[in-house]
C-alpha positions, 0 to 999 in steps of 0.5 A: 500500500505504501509503495502504491501511494508513493507512486501516486504522489510522484505522478501527481507531483510531476503533473503539478510541475508540468501545469506549473511550467505551462502556467508560468510560461503563459503568464510570462508571455501574457506579461510580455505582450502587455508590456510591449503594448505599454511600451509602444502605445504612444506610437502604435499608430505610427507602427501599425499602419505605414508598413501595410500601406506602402507594401500595398502600393508596391503590390499594386505596382507589381500586379501581385496575386492575392496569395502574394498580397496576403503573404506580403501584408502578413510579413509587413505587419510583423516586420513593422511591429518589430521595427518600431518595437526596437526603437521604442525599447531604446527610447524607453531605456534612454528616457528612463535613464534621465530622471526628469524626462519620462517622469514629466513627459510620459509618467505612465511609461512602464519603467516610471511605473516600476513595471520593469527596469532599465536593465530588463528593457535593454535585454529586451532590446537586444533580443528583439533586435536580434530576432528582427534582424534574423527575420529581415535576413529571411525576407532579404531586407537586411540592408534596410534593417541594418540601416535602421539599427545604425539610426537607433544607435545614433539616436539613443547610444550616441544621443543624436536624439538630444539635438534637433537637426540630428534627430530630424535627419535620423528620422529621415533615414528611418523613413528611407529604411521603412519605405524601401523595406515595404517596397521590397516586401511588395515584390516590385522590382522597379526600384526607380518607381519607389524612389520617385515617391520615397525621396519627396516623402523623405524631404517632407518628413525632415521639415515636418517631423518636429511636430512630434516634439511639441508634446515633449517640450517640458521634459526635454527642457528639464533634461537638457535636450535641444530639439527643434521646437526648443532650438527655434522657440515655440512660435517660430518652430510652429511656423517652420513646421506649418510652412514645411507641411504646405510647401513640401506638399505643394511642390513635391507631393501633389505633383507626384499625385497628379502625374497619374492624371487630373482624375476624380481619384487624384482630385479627391486624394489631394483634397483630403490631404489638403484638408488634413494639412490645413487642420494640422496648421490650425492646430499647430498655430492655434491649439498650443497646449501639451494635450492638444499637441499629443492629438496633433501628432496623431493627426500628423501620423494620419497625414503620413498614412494618407500620403503613402496611400497616394503612391500607386502606379500607367496601364492596368489590365482587367478581365471581364469575368463570366459573372459580369465583374472586372478582375485585375490581371497580374502583369509582370513589372518592367524596369526602365532607366529614367531619362533626364537628357536626350541628344537631338540629332534629327527633327524626328527625334522629337514630336511637335504639337501646336495648340489643339494638335494631337499625335496618334501612336500605333503600337502592338500590345507588349509581350508581358501583357500578351502572355497573360491573355487567354483566347476567347476572354474579354479584357479592358486596358486602362491608361492610368496616366503619366508625366513627360519630364522632357519637354520645352516650348518651340519647334523641332528645328530649334533643338537639332544638335542640342540637348533636351534636359529635364527642367527644375523650373517647369513641371512635367507634362501631364498625360491624364489617365482614364482612357480605356479600350475593351477587346476580345483576344483571339488567336488568328492569322491575319493576312496583314501579318503573313511573312513578306515573300521574296519578290523581284525588285522593280525596274525603271521600266516598271514605271507607269507613263503619265506619273511623276518620276521618283528614285531612291538611293541608299548611302552608309558606311562600309564598316561600323563598330558597336561603340559608335552611332553609325547612320544609314540614309536614303535619298528620295529624288523627285525628277519631275513629271509631265507637268513639273509641278510639286508633288505630295506623296505618302512615304509608307511604301518606302519604309515598308519595302526597305529590307535588311539582310544578313549574310548567312552561309553565303546567302542573304537572309531577310531579317524581320524584327524580334517582336513580330506583329502580334498583339495589335488592335485591328478592329479599330476604325480608320483614322483621318489624317491631314496630308500636310500635318502628318509626318508620313506625307512628303512634299517635293519640287522637281530636283529636290530630295527627301533624305531621312537617316537612322542609326543602323545598330538600333534598326537591325536585330540580333546582330553580332560582331563579324556580321555582314549586312545589307540594305536594299529598297526593292521598289514599290507603288505609292498608295497615295499621291497628288500634284501640288504643295503645302498650300494646295493641300492644306485641307486635304484629308485621307483615311488610313488604318490604325496600324502602320502597315495599312494603305490609304483606304479613302480615296480608294485607288488614289482617286484614279491617279496613275500609279506612282511606281518607285524602282528598286534602289542600289544596295549598300553593305556593311560589316560589324567589327570590334574597332575600325581598321 
């Protein structure tokens, strides 16, 4: 009996021991969560919202899937909480070491209330920082995390937080660390798209972050801190931050918002930001008590979140579902190097518009969009707007031989968003896109009697190098005709039948472009163009030349050093021409298809004019070498 009783007692003891460990573990975890809340509660709104907001902007930019979005937002939330917990722990430990600061500014803090100690808070800082760095390494964010740790060291170990400008600059670096990590979490590969938002926000933060210090002035004064409100004085500092809010938003934030067009969403976002800003200015200048300043800071954090919400992306692709809804289609991001300067060598390097004028571009749907399409499905392509930074007043001829650069004194041109096109994707073979067959070149004897006489001659270098910009040219000469009047004609046939060939195994192989002709919208109506205003029509007098040129290595595809190439115009028939010059045809309009391969459709058959046949040109050959010999 005694052995049995002893066994039961030992079993009960082990059970009680396990229950005790579980109870203590639960109590410890519960206490740590409660302490974390107490340590972070004064800045909890700043910790919880910016990370998922800017991560969402990156997710939208990268066209992420729903699964990717959920995963990224979960990681962003955890990462953001640990991000702010590190600085709050360091801030509490440093503030408590000064016997005046936290007792005056934050008497409810856990250390002041003896709920924990400075030593324990420092241990938590080391553990949380290590955990956060491990997480950042797993998420491939360690560069931005290390930057944040450096900022924390400067602020609270080297005491940069005690000097206003140094503290403000450290907060700018913290903003950089925060936002770039969010952009990375969202999966967007286009870092340039992040910088165009991050840089203005960093400037905005530098001039406005002192708003957080107005609520702490009494304790900061007692502890010897020299924050910006103390250095400048109360009223000057409030004027300084108010001007910072207004000016940085007007000149940096709002222009970024309106790059997406003057639309209802951008207008509403700007209006909301403006109203919150005006309320902040009112609170800063009129409600100047410590209690009011605490509320003002919360509104400042809300304004920061609103600005982050404004960060979004040009085209978005939507699919019409069977339920009649629109579903966004993920399209891979593309990274383009931003242009801040272009060298203008020829007039056609630029586009020129008069008031009321317009330009029509015809392009195929990019491959990264086409690869997302399913046959038989209906889609909607929406233009969301963009900004053109390279522009100036004047005419094209004024800028030939000069450089066109971005201007710091004039805003970019806005192309507003809103236009859209709905289309159904079908995989069909159109006669327009059948590979061009080899046909004999046209001879001078193929000219039609009674038509004007045109000829084409090609010129260019025999040796070219990858490093240089080597040009080829064609020269169209008008030799006259039965009347010797000026003529105007469409140059479509010249570009259509100018061929490039590469010598392969002793044979000249016709070379086509790499993108083919897929992804075009062919069901759009014909467009009407004026023959004087459209650049596809040329006017010549007898004896005059039209001589365009182009950079060879930008025109041919798949070239390699050692290749031998040739250009040859095979000859063709002009689809529209007439006698007369600019004055006679100022009001002459014709209709052409909305793609660059179509011939004039109205007037049909050139209105009965004799066919204008241009015979084949000479052939020019060139070799691509490493360097000129």
